N, C-alpha and C positions, 0 to 999 in steps of 0.2 A: 233935426238929424246932423250928425258930426259931417263936414265935409271931408271928400276923398284927397283932397290936396293937402291935407294933414297926415296922409298915410305914406308919403312917398320915402320916409326912411323907415323901413321895417327892420328888426332886429334879425340878425343873421341865424336864425334857427327854425327848425321845421314845424315848431309850436307857435310861429308869431301869430297866425292867426286866431289864436285861443286867446291872445292877450287883450285887455279891455272888454265892452259890453257890447257881444253881437247885435243886442236889440237896436243899438243906436243906427244901426245901418237899414232900419224897417220902419214901416208904418202901416196902419189900417185905416181906409177910408168909411165913410159913412155907412157904405154899403156892405162892410165887413170883409173887403176885397185886401190882401195883405201885399205890399210891395218891399222891394228891396233896392237900395241904392248902390249903383255901380258908376264906373267911370263914363259909361254911355248914357247915364240917365237912370231913371227909375223902371224897374222891371216888376210884372205883375208874377207872383209865385203861387197864388192859389187864394182859398178861403177856407174856413173852419166853420160851417154853419152851426146854429145853436150855442155857441160859445161867445163869450165877450171878447173886445177887441183885445185886451191884455192875454186872455187864454190863446187867441187865434196867433198872436205875434210869437208867444211861448212856444207854440207847436212848432213853427217854422225856423224859430233859433235852435230847437232841439235837434231839428234835421242837418242844419249847419255843422252844429257842433259834433254830431256823429261823424260826419266826414272828416272835420278837422281833426278830431282825437284819432281816427285811422292814418291820417297823415303823420300826425306826430308819432304815434305808436311804430309806423313803418320806419321813420328816421332812428328811432331809439334802438329798434332790432338791429338796424344797418350799423349803429354805430356800436352796439355791443358785439358784433360779429354773430349773430344769431342767424342770419339770412344768407343763404347762398346767391352771390352777386347776381347771377340770372334770374332766379326767383323775385330779386328786389326790383330789376327793371320791368318783369312782368306786372309786378304790383303796382309801380309807378304809373304804366299804361292804364291799367284798369281804375286807377284812382282819377287819373285824368279825365277819363269819360265820365265818372261820377260828378266831378266838380264841373264839368262842361254842361252837365243837364241837371244841375243841382237846383231844386226849388227850396231855398233856404234862406234865412235873413242872416247876414252876419259880413264881416268884411272879404267878400268874394276874392278881390284882387290880392289881398294879403295871403288868402289860402292858396291861391295859384301861384303867387310868387314863392310861398313856403313849398309847395310840392315841387317846383322847378329847382329848388335847391338841393332837392335829393339825389338826382343823378350823379352830380359830383361828389356827394358823399359816398355814394357806391363805390366809385374808383378810389376814392381817398382811403377807404377802409377795406379795400380788398386785400391789401397785404395783411392787416390783423385777422380777416378771415381766414387768410391761406395759414398764418400762424396759428389759428385756434383749430383749423384741421390737421396741421402737423402736430399739435398738443393732443389733439384726440387719437390720433394714429399711434405716438408714442404711449399713451395710457393704454391704449388696446396691447400694444406690445408688452408694456409692464405686466397687465394682467394675464398674458400668456405665459408671462415668464414666471407670474406666481403661481399659476396653475400647474406649470412644469416642474416647479420647486416642490409644490405640495404633493404632487403626485410622486415625485422622486423620493420625498421623505416616506411616503407610505410604503414604497418598493423598498427602500433600506430598511424600514422596520421590519417588512415581512421577511426579508432575505436574513435580518439578524435574529429571527424567532425560528427559523427553519431547523435549526440544531437543539430548539428546546426540548427538555424531557418534562415540563410543566403542563403535562397533556390537557387537562381541563381549562387551565387559565389562558394557555396559550391558543388554544382551539377557540375560545371566546374571544380573545383579542383579535386573532385574524378574521373572524366573522364581523366585528367592528371596523377594522381596517377596509374590508369589502364593501361595507355599507358606505363609509366614508369615499371610497373610490367611485362608487356609483353617484354619491352626490356631488362629486367635483365636476366643474365645466368639462366639455369634452375638447380635445385638442385636433389638430389634422390628423388624418387617418395613420401616417407613418409613425409620427411622435406617439401617438396614443397607443398604437400596435406594439411597438418595441417596449415601452414601459409596461403594458399589460403581460407581455410575454415573460417578462422578469418576475413581475408580482405573482401571476400564476404559477409559476415553477418554483418560487418560493413555499406558496401554499401547498402545492402537491408533494414537494419534498417532505414536509412536515407530516403531512396526512399518510403518506407512506410508512414513515418511521413509525407512527403511531399506530396503525394497523399492524405493522409487525410486532411492536411491543404487546399489544393486546392478544396477539396470537398466541404469544409465548408464556402465558399467565398460569400454567397448570401448578406450579410450585406454590404462588399466591393462593389458588383456588384450594388446594390441599390444606394450607393454613387456615382459610376460612371454614373448612370442613372440620378441621380438629377443634376449633374454637367453639362452633356452634354444637359438636358433639358433647362438649363439656357443659354448656348450657342447658342440653337436652337432659343430660345425666341429672344436673341438680333439680330440673323441674320435675322429673319423674320420682325423685327422692321426695319432694314436697307434697306430692299428689294426695298422700292419706294424713296431712298434717290437719290439726282441729284448731290451730292457732289462727284464726279467720283474718283478723286485720293484718299483722306482721307478715304472713305467707302471702295474702292477697298484694301487699306493698311490695315482696320479694319478687312476684311473678311479673308485676309491672316493670321492676329493674331489668329482669331477665329478658323481657321483652325488648327494652331499650338497649340493651347489649346486642340482642339479636340484629336489631336493626342497624347498628353501628359497626357490626362485623362486615357487612358489605354482602354482595353476591358471591357465592360460589358456583359449583356445576348445577345446572338446573335440576337434574334427576337427584343428587345429592340433596340439594336444598328442599326439594319436595319431600323427600322420605323424612329427612330430620324435622322438618316443619310439622308433619302429621303426628309423629312421636310427641313433638313439644305441645300440640294442642290439644293430643288426647290426654296428657298428664295434666294440663290446665282445666280442660273440661271436668276431667274427675274431680279436683279440688272443688271448683266453683259449683258443680252439682252438689257435692256434700255440703258445702257452706249453704246453699239456696234450701236444701232440705232441712238444714238446722234453723235457719231463718223462718221456714214455714212451720216447724214446730214450736219456735217462739211466738209465731203470729197466734197460734190456737192459745196459748198460754196467755199472750196480752189480750186475747179477745176475753178470757174469763176474767182477767184482771180488771179489765174496763166494765165488765158488767157489775163487778163488785164495788168499783169505785163510783160509778154514776148511782148505785143505791146508796151508798153513804152521802153523796152529794145532795140526793133528794131528801135524805134526812136532815141533813144540815139546813136545807133550805125550808123545811118544815118548822124550824125553831122561830121562822117570822110569821106573823107580827110578834113582837116581844110583849109578853104579859107579865112575865117575872124575870127582873134582869138578871138576878143572881143564879136563878135556876138555869135560864139560857146560856149564860156564861159557862157553867160547870158542864152542862150538855156539850156545848160546843167545842171545848177541851178534849172531851172524851172521844168525841166523833173524829175530832182532827187527828189525835193519836192512833186510832184506827185507820185513818185514811194513811197515814205515813207508813204502815206496815204493809200496803198492798204491794204487790210487785209492779213490774216495768209495764208500761202501755206506751202507745204512740205519742210522740212529743206533741203533735199538734192538738190530738184529742185532750192530753193531760192538760194542756194551756187552756183550752177552752172550759174544762171542768174545774181548774184552779181559779179562773176569773168568776165562774159562779160562787165558789167558797169565799173568794175574796170581798164580794158584794155582802154576803152575810157578816163576815168579820167587820166591815166597815161599819155596817149597821149597828151592830153590838156597840163598837167604840164610839159611834155617834150617841148613843142611848146614854153610856157611861158619861161622855162630857156634858149631856144634857142633865143627867143626874147631879153632877158635882155643879152644874151651874145654878140648878135650883135650890141647892143645898148651901150656897155660898152666902154668907151673911152680909159681906159688903155688897154683893150683886143686888140682894134684899133691900138693903139700905138706900142704894141708889134708885131703885124703883121706886120706893115709898116717897123719895125726895121728888121725884119727877111728878107723882101723882099729887102730892102737896102743893107743888109749885103751879100746877094746872088748875086746881081747885082755887088757889088765891087769884090766879088770872081770870077765870070765869067770873069769881065775885067782884072783882076790880072793874072790868068792863061792865057788868051788868049795873053796878053803882053809877059808873060812869054815863050810861045810857039813861037811867033814872035822872041824873042830874041835868042832862042834855034836854031830855024831854020836858023837864019841869021848867026850864028856861025858853022853851019853844023853839028849840034846835032839833026839828025832827030828822034833818038829814044825818047831824051829828050822832043824834040818837041810834038811828039805824045801822051807822057804821060800827058802833060800839056793840050793837046787839050781833051783828054778823061775826066781828071778832069773838064774842064770846061764844057763839055757835060752832065756831071753828075749833076752839080751844075744848068743848065739851066733847066733839069727836075724838080729840087727841086724848082727853082725859079717860073716855071708854076704853081704849086701845091700851093706855098705860094701867088702868085698873084691873082689865084682863092679864097683863103681864104680872102684876102684882099679886094676883089671885093664883097664878102657878107656882110662886114661891110659898104662899101660904097655905096651900093644899099639898105641897111636896112631901 
């Protein structure tokens, strides 16, 4: 172990006890008992059953380091001005008791010395603490001044709005200012009270003027009534129109104009609205009746179209292409002369007709393909090439067999067999051209 005689010159720091290896001040005997070296000799600190000597020593070193760290932390907090001096003295007294009864391994003398360096630090840094408290008080005063300024600004703006005639915008802005007032920090009762009286007075002044303004809106309501009467007159003139699309659009425009006109007197608005709605209902009832008649006609047209589509589908399968093509054109002409039907249903029927038309086009392309001399020549070339290949592989197989190479003969026969299969398919394709 390191001798304590070498520890007489400790750094002037509350963290001195943490310098070096605390384990040098301890040992573990053969029974597992842990001792710490002090100026008064060895002192037994305990044991850690079931652990190795190294683990037992490390356990008691950690206990020492925890207390040493508290001492260092206390010194740091004092130096930073974070602790009230009286609280710091209390902390020193508590740490003295912990150090006195500490069962840990480390430089206990240095730890005690470090702890005793703290009381002078407290007195040394008391002015700094007082300065910090003064700064905090100054900050608090600054925050109070900022809050007063913020509320004064709210009051000033509210007072500037009290004479406004922008009723809606100003009313909304005063609501926002009120919400900002509620969110602002509270001041002392008198200051807050005086500012609130001014703020509330400005709001009340605006509200009183607004109520007076809206109480004298007779002329404006008469103007609204006149405008709505013109809208109603036009609506009534359109009630018997049969120009369904244009008139429906005009009714929508008249409705938009009605909404944009604003509110008049309640009774006047109700009477005019009833006339407007009656005219509109008359028009749309006639429009719906006309659509119902169209629906009956469309149902008959649908029946005709479905019958013709069924005839068109009966053209398949194709037995005579020219005859099928002619009948398809005739039926398609008849189909085009049938009147309107529902768009979705027509789309479904048109798809069925398209299938037949596509089938006819494919048959035309197939007919052309079969009659194409170039294609027939190419098919014939393929057949001849495959015949030659089969003959070649059979000859090779015979030669290999004659030479005693059964494996090579088998490979050539497999190749010949594969090409016979391809030849069969090619001959079928060539037959199509031959019979076309």
